[in-house]
C-alpha positions as a Markdown table, in Angstrom:
| # | Residue | x | y | z |
|---|---|---|---|---|
| 1 | Met | -0.1 | 0.1 | 0.1 |
| 2 | Val | 2.8 | 2.4 | 1.0 |
| 3 | Glu | 4.8 | 2.0 | -2.3 |
| 4 | Ala | 1.7 | 2.0 | -4.4 |
| 5 | Arg | 1.4 | 5.3 | -2.9 |
| 6 | Asn | 4.7 | 6.4 | -3.5 |
| 7 | Gln | 4.9 | 5.7 | -7.0 |
| 8 | Asn | 1.6 | 7.7 | -7.4 |
| 9 | Arg | 3.2 | 10.4 | -5.7 |
| 10 | Gly | 6.0 | 10.2 | -7.9 |
| 11 | Ala | 4.0 | 10.0 | -11.3 |
| 12 | Arg | 3.7 | 13.1 | -13.2 |
| 13 | Pro | 0.5 | 13.8 | -15.1 |
| 14 | Gly | 0.7 | 14.4 | -18.3 |
| 15 | Gly | 4.8 | 14.4 | -17.7 |
| 16 | Gly | 5.0 | 12.0 | -20.6 |
| 17 | Ser | 3.3 | 14.1 | -23.0 |
| 18 | Phe | 5.7 | 16.7 | -23.3 |
| 19 | Gln | 8.2 | 14.9 | -25.3 |
| 20 | Gly | 6.0 | 12.8 | -27.0 |
| 21 | Gly | 3.6 | 15.7 | -28.3 |
| 22 | Gln | 6.1 | 18.2 | -28.8 |
| 23 | Gly | 6.4 | 17.6 | -32.8 |
| 24 | Gly | 2.9 | 17.1 | -33.1 |
| 25 | Gln | 0.8 | 19.4 | -34.9 |
| 26 | Gly | 3.4 | 21.5 | -36.4 |
| 27 | Gly | 5.2 | 21.2 | -33.2 |
| 28 | Pro | 9.1 | 22.6 | -32.9 |
| 29 | Gly | 10.4 | 19.0 | -32.8 |
| 30 | Arg | 13.3 | 20.4 | -30.7 |
| 31 | Gly | 14.3 | 20.5 | -27.2 |
| 32 | Arg | 13.4 | 24.6 | -26.8 |
| 33 | Gly | 11.1 | 25.3 | -29.7 |
| 34 | Asp | 12.6 | 28.6 | -30.7 |
| 35 | Arg | 12.1 | 27.6 | -34.2 |
| 36 | Gly | 8.8 | 26.4 | -35.3 |
| 37 | Gly | 8.0 | 23.4 | -38.0 |
| 38 | Arg | 6.3 | 24.0 | -41.2 |
| 39 | Gly | 2.9 | 22.3 | -41.5 |
| 40 | Arg | -0.6 | 22.7 | -42.6 |
| 41 | Gly | -3.2 | 24.7 | -41.3 |
| 42 | Glu | -5.6 | 23.1 | -38.7 |
| 43 | Asp | -8.3 | 23.0 | -41.9 |
| 44 | Gly | -6.1 | 20.3 | -43.9 |
| 45 | Asp | -5.3 | 23.0 | -46.7 |
| 46 | Asn | -1.9 | 24.2 | -47.6 |
| 47 | Arg | -3.4 | 27.9 | -47.6 |
| 48 | Tyr | -1.4 | 29.1 | -44.0 |
| 49 | Glu | 2.2 | 28.4 | -42.7 |
| 50 | Glu | 2.4 | 27.5 | -39.4 |
| 51 | Arg | 5.6 | 28.2 | -37.3 |
| 52 | Val | 5.6 | 27.2 | -33.7 |
| 53 | Val | 8.0 | 29.9 | -31.8 |
| 54 | Lys | 7.8 | 28.8 | -28.2 |
| 55 | Ile | 6.3 | 26.0 | -26.0 |
| 56 | Asn | 6.5 | 26.8 | -22.5 |
| 57 | Arg | 5.8 | 24.4 | -19.9 |
| 58 | Cys | 4.4 | 25.5 | -16.6 |
| 59 | Ala | 4.5 | 23.2 | -13.4 |
| 60 | Thr | 2.0 | 23.7 | -10.0 |
| 61 | Val | 2.7 | 21.9 | -7.1 |
| 62 | Val | -0.2 | 20.1 | -5.7 |
| 63 | Lys | -0.8 | 17.1 | -3.2 |
| 64 | Gly | -0.2 | 14.7 | -5.5 |
| 65 | Gly | 2.6 | 15.7 | -7.1 |
| 66 | Arg | 3.2 | 18.3 | -9.8 |
| 67 | Arg | 0.5 | 19.1 | -12.6 |
| 68 | Phe | 2.0 | 20.4 | -15.6 |
| 69 | Ser | 0.3 | 22.6 | -18.6 |
| 70 | Phe | 2.1 | 24.1 | -21.6 |
| 71 | Ser | 1.1 | 27.6 | -23.4 |
| 72 | Ala | 2.1 | 27.6 | -27.2 |
| 73 | Leu | 2.9 | 30.8 | -29.0 |
| 74 | Val | 2.4 | 30.3 | -33.2 |
| 75 | Val | 2.7 | 32.4 | -36.0 |
| 76 | Leu | 0.5 | 31.8 | -38.9 |
| 77 | Gly | 0.6 | 33.5 | -42.5 |
| 78 | Asp | 0.2 | 32.8 | -46.2 |
| 79 | Arg | 3.6 | 34.1 | -47.5 |
| 80 | Thr | 1.5 | 36.6 | -49.9 |
| 81 | Gly | 1.2 | 39.8 | -46.9 |
| 82 | Gln | -1.2 | 38.0 | -44.5 |
| 83 | Val | 0.1 | 37.3 | -40.8 |
| 84 | Gly | -0.9 | 36.9 | -37.7 |
| 85 | Cys | 0.0 | 35.7 | -33.9 |
| 86 | Gly | -1.7 | 33.7 | -31.6 |
| 87 | Phe | -0.8 | 32.2 | -27.9 |
| 88 | Gly | -2.9 | 29.3 | -26.6 |
| 89 | Lys | -2.7 | 27.1 | -23.3 |
| 90 | Ala | -3.9 | 23.6 | -22.3 |
| 91 | Asn | -2.7 | 20.9 | -20.7 |
| 92 | Glu | -1.4 | 19.0 | -23.5 |
| 93 | Val | 0.9 | 20.2 | -26.1 |
| 94 | Pro | -1.3 | 19.6 | -29.3 |
| 95 | Pro | -4.3 | 21.4 | -27.7 |
| 96 | Ser | -2.1 | 24.5 | -26.8 |
| 97 | Val | -1.0 | 24.6 | -30.3 |
| 98 | Glu | -4.2 | 24.4 | -32.0 |
| 99 | Lys | -5.8 | 26.9 | -29.8 |
| 100 | Ala | -2.9 | 29.4 | -30.4 |
| 101 | Ile | -3.4 | 28.6 | -34.5 |
| 102 | Lys | -7.5 | 29.8 | -33.5 |
| 103 | Asp | -6.3 | 32.8 | -32.0 |
| 104 | Ala | -4.1 | 33.6 | -35.1 |
| 105 | Lys | -6.5 | 33.2 | -37.5 |
| 106 | Lys | -8.5 | 36.1 | -35.4 |
| 107 | Asn | -5.6 | 38.2 | -35.7 |
| 108 | Met | -4.6 | 38.2 | -39.3 |
| 109 | Ile | -3.3 | 41.6 | -40.4 |
| 110 | Lys | -2.4 | 42.7 | -44.0 |
| 111 | Val | 1.2 | 43.7 | -44.6 |
| 112 | Pro | 1.6 | 46.3 | -47.5 |
| 113 | Met | 4.9 | 45.2 | -49.6 |
| 114 | Lys | 7.2 | 46.5 | -51.9 |
| 115 | Gly | 8.8 | 43.8 | -54.1 |
| 116 | Asn | 10.1 | 41.4 | -51.7 |
| 117 | Thr | 10.8 | 43.9 | -49.0 |
| 118 | Ile | 8.9 | 46.3 | -47.2 |
| 119 | Pro | 8.3 | 50.1 | -48.1 |
| 120 | His | 10.3 | 51.7 | -45.3 |
| 121 | Gln | 12.2 | 52.1 | -42.0 |
| 122 | Ile | 10.0 | 51.6 | -39.1 |
| 123 | Met | 10.2 | 51.0 | -35.2 |
| 124 | Gly | 7.9 | 48.6 | -33.1 |
| 125 | Arg | 7.5 | 48.4 | -29.5 |
| 126 | Tyr | 5.4 | 46.2 | -27.1 |
| 127 | Arg | 5.9 | 46.5 | -23.5 |
| 128 | Ala | 9.8 | 45.9 | -23.0 |
| 129 | Ser | 10.8 | 44.8 | -26.7 |
| 130 | Lys | 11.3 | 47.0 | -29.3 |
| 131 | Val | 11.7 | 45.8 | -33.2 |
| 132 | Phe | 13.3 | 47.6 | -36.0 |
| 133 | Met | 13.2 | 46.8 | -39.3 |
| 134 | Ala | 14.2 | 48.5 | -42.5 |
| 135 | Pro | 14.3 | 47.4 | -46.4 |
| 136 | Ala | 16.9 | 45.4 | -47.7 |
| 137 | Ala | 18.0 | 45.2 | -52.0 |
| 138 | Asp | 17.0 | 41.5 | -53.3 |
| 139 | Gly | 19.5 | 38.9 | -52.5 |
| 140 | Thr | 20.3 | 39.9 | -48.8 |
| 141 | Gly | 17.6 | 37.7 | -47.4 |
| 142 | Val | 16.2 | 37.7 | -44.0 |
| 143 | Ile | 18.6 | 39.0 | -41.2 |
| 144 | Ala | 16.6 | 38.5 | -38.2 |
| 145 | Gly | 16.3 | 36.1 | -34.9 |
| 146 | Ser | 13.9 | 33.3 | -34.8 |
| 147 | Ala | 10.7 | 35.2 | -33.6 |
| 148 | Val | 11.2 | 38.1 | -35.9 |
| 149 | Arg | 12.1 | 35.4 | -38.9 |
| 150 | Ala | 9.0 | 33.5 | -38.1 |
| 151 | Val | 7.0 | 36.7 | -38.4 |
| 152 | Val | 8.4 | 38.1 | -41.5 |
| 153 | Glu | 8.7 | 34.9 | -43.5 |
| 154 | Cys | 5.0 | 34.0 | -43.0 |
| 155 | Ala | 4.4 | 37.3 | -44.0 |
| 156 | Gly | 6.0 | 36.7 | -47.4 |
| 157 | Val | 9.1 | 39.1 | -47.1 |
| 158 | Lys | 12.3 | 37.9 | -48.6 |
| 159 | Asn | 14.8 | 40.7 | -47.7 |
| 160 | Ile | 14.9 | 42.7 | -44.7 |
| 161 | Leu | 17.2 | 43.9 | -42.1 |
| 162 | Thr | 16.2 | 43.9 | -38.4 |
| 163 | Lys | 17.3 | 44.6 | -35.0 |
| 164 | Val | 15.5 | 43.6 | -31.7 |
| 165 | Tyr | 16.0 | 45.8 | -28.6 |
| 166 | Gly | 15.3 | 45.8 | -25.0 |
| 167 | Ser | 13.8 | 42.2 | -23.7 |
| 168 | Thr | 14.0 | 39.4 | -26.1 |
| 169 | Asn | 10.9 | 37.2 | -24.6 |
| 170 | Pro | 9.4 | 35.6 | -27.7 |
| 171 | Leu | 6.1 | 36.8 | -27.0 |
| 172 | Asn | 7.2 | 40.4 | -26.6 |
| 173 | Val | 9.6 | 40.1 | -29.9 |
| 174 | Val | 6.6 | 39.0 | -32.2 |
| 175 | Lys | 4.0 | 41.2 | -30.6 |
| 176 | Ala | 6.4 | 44.0 | -31.6 |
| 177 | Ala | 7.2 | 42.7 | -35.0 |
| 178 | Ile | 3.4 | 42.2 | -35.4 |
| 179 | Ala | 3.2 | 46.0 | -34.5 |
| 180 | Cys | 5.9 | 46.8 | -37.1 |
| 181 | Leu | 4.4 | 45.3 | -39.9 |
| 182 | Lys | 0.7 | 46.8 | -39.0 |
| 183 | Gly | 2.7 | 50.2 | -38.9 |
| 184 | Leu | 3.4 | 50.0 | -42.5 |
| 185 | Arg | 2.3 | 52.2 | -45.2 |
| 186 | Asn | 2.8 | 52.3 | -49.3 |
| 187 | Leu | 2.9 | 55.3 | -51.4 |
| 188 | Glu | -1.0 | 54.9 | -52.4 |
| 189 | Asp | -1.9 | 54.8 | -48.4 |
| 190 | Val | 0.0 | 58.0 | -47.7 |
| 191 | Leu | -1.2 | 59.8 | -51.0 |
| 192 | Arg | -5.2 | 58.7 | -49.8 |
| 193 | Leu | -4.9 | 59.8 | -46.2 |
| 194 | Arg | -3.5 | 63.1 | -47.5 |
| 195 | Gly | -6.1 | 63.6 | -50.1 |
| 196 | Val | -3.3 | 64.0 | -52.6 |
| 197 | Ser | -4.0 | 62.7 | -56.2 |
| 198 | Gln | -0.6 | 60.8 | -57.9 |
| 199 | Gln | 0.3 | 62.7 | -61.2 |
């Protein structure tokens, strides 16, 4: 009786699912999950590309031991100018990723493009993180860290220079990058806002 109680006390609810379910549903398949996998959207089509940027494991101590829960940060985009980020929590990894994908689909934004890069320089802020983006010439590629790279590549940007200042928390960095892309304006938008006709 005492041995059975000790075995139950040492059991970790959901503990084995972190490693087994980490690669599922477009999961990172790596230890930390910094660079997410590429996969289909949950609807089964190839319209969106998903990147799992970060998976966090949280443990709360209860009477019977530790209880684990997981949170997932996902970036979703169609590589043609639409991108969004989502955050989901669940007791297992695959449901948390599914929730994050649904959240990302609700927060999609349209990114103005100038060829394969962005129209102008911009600085985006979210809490303690700041992200600077600048257009780059063809052949430069995406010069960015893992979190910003996931956002700009899912948006379809192929040439860009970026720099992160302040906090490097992936959630803050992704939201600061989304704020950057949301603040971009192309020539037609500026002319329309100023009420000027293009000659």
